[in-house]
C-alpha positions as CSV (number, residue, x, y, z in Angstrom):
1,M,13.5,33.1,132.1
2,S,10.1,31.6,132.9
3,S,8.4,28.4,131.3
4,T,5.9,30.6,129.8
5,Q,8.7,32.7,127.8
6,V,10.4,29.7,126.9
7,E,7.0,28.2,125.3
8,I,6.4,31.5,123.5
9,I,9.9,31.3,122.0
10,L,9.1,27.7,121.2
11,I,5.9,28.4,119.5
12,A,7.3,31.2,117.3
13,S,10.4,29.0,116.3
14,V,8.3,26.3,115.1
15,V,5.9,28.4,113.4
16,A,9.0,30.4,111.6
17,L,10.6,26.9,110.5
18,S,7.5,25.6,109.0
19,C,6.4,28.8,107.2
20,S,10.1,29.4,106.0
21,L,10.4,25.6,104.8
22,L,7.4,26.1,102.4
23,G,8.2,29.7,101.6
24,V,11.6,28.8,99.9
25,F,9.4,27.3,97.1
26,L,7.2,30.2,96.8
27,V,10.3,32.3,96.5
28,L,11.7,30.0,93.9
29,K,8.5,29.9,91.8
30,K,8.3,33.6,92.0
31,M,5.0,33.3,93.8
32,A,5.8,35.4,97.0
33,M,2.8,37.5,96.8
34,M,0.7,34.3,96.6
35,S,1.4,33.7,100.2
36,D,-0.3,37.3,101.2
37,A,-3.4,36.1,99.2
38,I,-3.6,32.6,100.8
39,T,-2.9,33.8,104.5
40,H,-6.1,36.3,104.3
41,T,-8.4,34.5,102.1
42,I,-8.4,31.0,104.1
43,L,-10.1,33.2,106.7
44,L,-13.3,32.6,104.6
45,G,-12.8,28.7,104.8
46,I,-12.4,29.0,108.7
47,V,-15.4,31.1,108.9
48,I,-17.3,28.5,106.9
49,G,-16.2,25.8,108.8
50,F,-17.1,27.5,112.3
51,F,-20.6,28.3,111.1
52,I,-21.0,24.5,110.0
53,T,-19.7,23.3,113.3
54,H,-19.7,26.1,115.8
55,D,-16.5,24.5,117.3
56,F,-13.1,26.2,116.9
57,N,-11.5,23.0,117.6
58,S,-12.8,21.0,114.9
59,P,-10.7,19.9,112.2
60,L,-13.3,21.0,109.5
61,L,-11.9,24.5,109.8
62,I,-8.7,23.3,108.6
63,I,-10.0,21.5,105.9
64,G,-12.4,24.4,105.0
65,A,-9.3,26.7,105.1
66,A,-7.1,24.4,103.0
67,I,-9.8,24.1,100.4
68,T,-10.3,27.9,100.4
69,G,-6.4,28.4,100.0
70,V,-6.3,26.1,96.9
71,L,-9.2,27.7,95.6
72,T,-7.5,31.3,95.8
73,V,-4.6,29.9,93.7
74,Y,-6.8,27.9,91.2
75,L,-8.8,31.5,90.8
76,I,-5.6,33.5,90.3
77,E,-4.2,31.2,87.9
78,M,-7.2,30.9,86.0
79,L,-7.4,34.6,85.5
80,Q,-3.6,35.0,84.7
81,R,-4.0,32.0,81.9
82,T,-6.7,34.2,80.0
83,R,-3.8,36.6,79.4
84,L,-5.9,39.7,80.2
85,L,-4.4,40.0,83.7
86,S,-1.1,39.7,85.1
87,E,-0.4,37.5,88.3
88,E,-0.3,40.8,90.5
89,S,-3.5,42.1,89.0
90,S,-5.2,38.7,89.4
91,I,-4.2,38.6,93.0
92,G,-5.5,42.1,93.2
93,V,-8.8,40.9,92.3
94,V,-9.2,37.5,94.0
95,F,-7.6,38.3,97.3
96,P,-10.1,41.3,98.3
97,L,-13.1,39.5,96.9
98,L,-12.5,36.4,99.2
99,F,-11.3,38.0,102.0
100,S,-13.8,40.6,102.2
101,I,-16.7,38.1,101.9
102,A,-15.1,36.6,105.2
103,I,-15.3,39.9,107.2
104,I,-18.9,40.6,105.9
105,L,-19.7,37.1,107.2
106,I,-18.1,37.6,110.4
107,T,-19.3,41.3,111.1
108,R,-23.0,40.2,110.1
109,Y,-23.3,36.5,111.8
110,A,-20.5,36.3,114.2
111,G,-20.7,39.3,116.2
112,S,-21.4,37.7,119.3
113,V,-18.6,35.0,119.1
114,H,-15.0,35.1,119.7
115,L,-14.0,35.1,116.0
116,D,-12.1,38.6,115.8
117,T,-10.4,39.8,112.6
118,D,-7.9,41.6,114.3
119,A,-6.9,38.6,116.4
120,V,-6.6,36.7,113.1
121,L,-4.7,39.3,111.3
122,L,-2.2,40.4,114.0
123,G,-2.3,37.5,116.7
124,E,-1.1,37.5,120.2
125,I,1.4,34.8,120.8
126,S,1.8,36.2,124.4
127,F,-1.6,34.3,125.2
128,A,-0.7,31.2,123.4
129,P,0.8,29.3,126.2
130,F,-2.4,29.6,128.3
131,D,-4.5,27.3,125.8
132,R,-3.2,23.9,126.9
133,M,-3.5,20.3,126.2
134,M,-2.4,16.8,127.5
135,I,-0.5,14.7,125.1
136,F,1.3,11.6,126.4
137,G,1.2,12.9,129.8
138,L,2.6,16.2,129.2
139,D,0.8,19.5,129.6
140,I,1.8,21.8,126.5
141,P,0.2,24.6,124.7
142,K,-2.1,23.5,121.8
143,S,-0.4,26.0,119.6
144,L,3.0,24.2,120.1
145,F,1.6,20.9,119.5
146,T,-0.2,21.9,116.4
147,G,3.0,23.6,115.1
148,I,5.3,20.6,115.6
149,V,2.8,18.3,113.8
150,I,2.6,20.9,111.0
151,L,6.4,21.3,110.9
152,G,6.5,17.3,110.7
153,V,4.4,17.0,107.8
154,D,5.9,19.8,105.7
155,A,9.3,18.5,106.6
156,L,8.3,15.1,105.5
157,F,6.8,16.4,102.3
158,V,9.9,18.2,101.4
159,L,11.8,15.3,102.2
160,I,9.8,12.8,100.1
161,F,9.5,15.0,97.0
162,F,12.5,17.0,97.2
163,K,14.0,16.1,93.8
164,E,10.4,16.7,92.5
165,L,9.9,20.4,94.1
166,K,13.4,21.2,92.9
167,L,12.7,20.1,89.3
168,T,9.2,21.7,89.4
169,S,10.4,24.8,91.0
170,F,13.4,25.4,88.5
171,D,11.9,24.0,85.1
172,P,8.3,22.9,85.3
173,L,8.4,22.1,81.5
174,L,11.2,19.6,82.1
175,A,9.5,18.1,85.1
176,A,6.4,17.4,82.8
177,T,8.5,15.8,80.1
178,L,9.9,13.5,82.6
179,G,6.6,12.2,83.6
180,F,6.3,14.1,87.0
181,A,2.8,15.9,87.7
182,P,4.0,19.5,88.4
183,V,0.3,20.8,88.7
184,L,-0.6,18.1,91.3
185,L,2.4,18.8,93.3
186,H,1.9,22.6,92.9
187,Y,-1.6,22.2,94.5
188,A,-0.2,20.0,97.1
189,L,2.4,22.5,98.1
190,M,-0.4,25.2,98.2
191,T,-2.5,23.2,100.4
192,L,0.1,22.7,102.8
193,I,0.8,26.4,102.7
194,S,-2.9,26.9,103.6
195,V,-2.8,24.3,106.4
196,T,0.5,25.9,108.0
197,A,-1.2,29.3,107.9
198,V,-4.2,28.5,109.4
199,G,-2.3,26.3,112.0
200,A,-0.3,29.8,113.1
201,F,-3.4,32.2,113.1
202,N,-4.2,31.7,116.9
203,A,-0.4,32.0,117.7
204,V,1.0,34.6,115.5
205,G,-1.5,35.9,113.2
206,S,-1.6,36.2,109.2
207,V,0.9,39.2,109.1
208,L,3.7,37.3,110.9
209,V,3.2,34.1,109.0
210,I,3.6,36.4,105.8
211,A,6.8,37.6,107.2
212,F,8.1,34.2,108.3
213,M,6.9,32.6,104.9
214,I,9.0,35.1,102.8
215,G,11.5,37.0,105.0
216,P,13.7,33.9,105.8
217,P,13.8,32.5,102.2
218,I,14.7,35.7,100.4
219,T,17.2,36.5,103.0
220,A,18.9,33.2,102.3
221,F,18.6,33.6,98.4
222,L,20.8,36.4,98.7
223,L,23.6,34.1,100.2
224,T,23.1,31.1,98.1
225,H,21.2,29.7,95.3
226,D,21.8,25.9,96.2
227,L,18.4,24.5,97.4
228,K,19.7,22.4,100.3
229,K,21.8,25.4,101.8
230,L,19.0,27.7,100.9
231,I,16.5,25.7,103.0
232,G,19.3,25.4,105.8
233,I,20.0,29.1,105.8
234,S,16.5,30.0,105.6
235,S,15.6,28.0,108.6
236,L,18.4,29.6,110.8
237,F,17.1,33.1,109.8
238,A,13.5,31.9,110.9
239,V,14.6,30.8,114.3
240,F,17.0,33.9,114.8
241,N,14.0,36.3,113.7
242,A,11.9,34.7,116.2
243,V,14.1,34.5,119.0
244,V,15.6,38.0,118.7
245,G,12.4,39.5,117.9
246,Y,11.0,38.2,121.2
247,F,13.7,39.6,123.6
248,F,13.4,43.0,121.4
249,A,9.6,43.0,122.3
250,M,10.5,42.3,126.0
251,Y,13.3,45.0,126.2
252,F,11.0,47.7,124.7
253,D,7.8,46.4,126.0
254,V,5.8,46.3,122.5
255,S,4.0,43.9,120.3
256,I,6.0,40.5,120.1
257,A,4.4,39.5,116.8
258,G,5.3,43.0,115.4
259,S,8.9,42.9,116.8
260,M,9.3,39.3,115.2
261,A,8.2,40.9,111.8
262,L,10.6,43.8,112.4
263,I,13.7,41.8,112.9
264,T,12.9,39.8,109.9
265,G,12.7,42.7,107.9
266,L,15.9,44.2,109.4
267,S,17.7,40.8,109.0
268,F,17.0,41.0,105.4
269,G,18.2,44.7,105.1
270,V,21.6,43.8,106.6
271,V,22.0,40.9,104.1
272,F,20.7,42.8,101.3
273,L,23.4,45.5,102.1
274,F,26.4,43.5,103.0
275,S,25.9,40.0,101.4
276,P,29.1,39.0,99.8
277,R,27.4,37.5,96.9
278,E,24.6,39.8,96.0
279,G,24.6,42.8,98.5
280,L,24.0,46.2,97.1
281,L,27.2,47.6,98.8
282,S,29.3,44.6,97.8
283,T,28.0,44.7,94.2
284,K,28.9,48.3,94.1
285,V,32.5,47.8,95.4
286,R,32.9,44.8,93.1
287,R,31.4,46.9,90.0
288,K,34.0,49.8,91.2
289,H,36.9,47.4,91.4
290,Q,35.9,45.9,88.1
291,K,35.7,49.4,86.3
292,R,39.2,50.2,87.6
293,E,40.7,47.0,86.7
294,F,39.1,47.3,83.3
295,A,40.8,51.1,83.0
296,E,44.1,49.5,84.1
297,L,44.0,47.0,81.4
298,T,42.9,49.5,78.8
299,V,46.1,51.7,79.8
300,L,48.3,48.6,79.5
301,F,46.9,47.8,76.1
302,H,47.3,51.3,74.9
303,L,51.1,51.5,75.9
304,F,51.5,48.0,74.3
305,N,49.9,49.1,71.1
306,H,52.4,52.1,70.9
307,E,55.4,50.4,72.2
308,A,58.5,51.2,70.4
309,S,56.7,53.2,67.7
310,E,57.3,56.5,66.1
311,D,54.6,58.4,68.4
312,E,55.4,56.5,71.6
313,A,56.5,59.6,73.4
314,E,53.2,61.4,72.6
315,E,50.8,58.5,72.9
316,A,52.5,57.3,76.2
317,G,53.7,60.6,77.7
318,V,52.9,61.1,81.2
319,W,51.4,64.6,80.4
320,S,49.8,63.5,77.0
321,I,48.4,60.1,77.4
322,Y,45.1,61.4,78.9
323,E,44.1,63.3,75.4
324,H,44.7,60.2,73.5
325,L,42.4,58.0,75.9
326,N,39.8,60.7,76.3
327,W,40.2,60.8,80.1
328,S,40.8,63.4,82.8
329,Q,44.4,63.9,83.8
330,A,43.3,63.3,87.7
331,K,41.7,59.9,86.6
332,I,44.8,58.7,84.5
333,Q,47.1,59.9,87.1
334,K,45.6,57.7,89.7
335,I,45.8,54.6,87.3
336,I,49.4,55.4,86.7
337,E,50.2,55.4,90.1
338,A,48.3,52.2,90.7
339,L,50.1,50.4,87.8
340,E,53.5,51.7,89.2
341,S,52.7,50.3,92.6
342,K,52.1,46.9,90.7
343,R,55.3,47.1,89.1
344,L,53.3,47.0,85.7
345,I,54.8,50.2,84.1
346,L,57.8,52.5,84.8
347,I,58.2,56.1,83.8
348,D,61.5,56.9,81.7
349,R,61.8,60.6,80.9
350,D,58.1,61.4,81.4
351,V,57.3,58.5,79.0
352,I,55.3,55.5,80.5
353,K,56.7,52.2,79.4
354,L,55.9,48.5,80.3
355,T,57.6,46.4,82.6
356,E,58.1,42.6,81.4
357,L,55.4,41.8,83.7
358,G,52.8,44.5,82.3
359,R,53.7,43.3,78.8
360,E,52.7,39.7,79.7
361,M,49.5,40.9,81.2
362,S,48.9,43.2,78.0
363,I,49.6,40.2,75.6
364,D,47.0,37.8,77.9
365,Y,44.5,40.6,77.7
366,A,44.7,41.0,73.9
367,N,44.4,37.1,73.5
368,S,41.5,36.9,75.5
369,I,39.7,39.6,73.6
370,F,40.6,37.9,70.2
371,D,39.6,34.4,71.8
372,R,35.9,35.7,72.1
């Protein structure tokens, strides 16, 4: 593997880590779509900053992007507070408005300069290693240095304000009651998200920023709800998606950014289906097991209820019990076979009887019902 390939993987991994780190709190705040709005509307701040400085390397571009990101959040929440629009509708108004202004400014006044909307949206990470800088005697890509600095700032912010972020994410009212400033922390988070997005623009584009910011956190959320584990698992998925996405792109000779976004979606899909905690298939299997277990307990309780009664032969008969439970004969036959295999019942002259173990389980089930 060449040094250029290693640098591409490092740049993508650093960007993915910084995006997923902040994305965890967006997911917890149920503001995932806010990342889509911010990563597009900050283009307006970049354009205005460029028109003022005429320098793509000016820090004013990042400042302008951060201000536009915060403005986006403020306008969306202002519309939402009127109760006339939902959050989705507010995003649908503010996001196209600010983004379209940026596009018009670019096409009208920046047609002769290298400020391309396609590059901003889609990015081209394969070119990132060729824009280099010297730092402490090392010749490294600018995108890698910028990504490391932003990742460091994001990690430091989360580390310092971890308890406050945790509290404001799960219970902002309690945070305000305890004396925290949830609004201030909220806008600080949105500012960092804006800075992280603009720092990743040159390397990966806004589409991949959205994928990295939301994909790994929602994937991790299907595996755990513990915040520390959530951040750790999200970070692992972020790096995994970046690395595997790169090799996928090399193997099939396709877009690197597109491949990374694809792997992000596929990894979520796999966890969504097979997660032992909340996976679609595992949930269906668990519900099926619970349904079968409930049916078995129902049969045991029915047998216990009619044990030693005058109508036991009719109520607990192998060929008549299904009529009293209003189930199909095929269903009751499967349950009887399962209970027999567990030694909870035995059949005596076509009458189903409880074993001692089955009787104990029936009593426990009855007690649990009455205890409620």
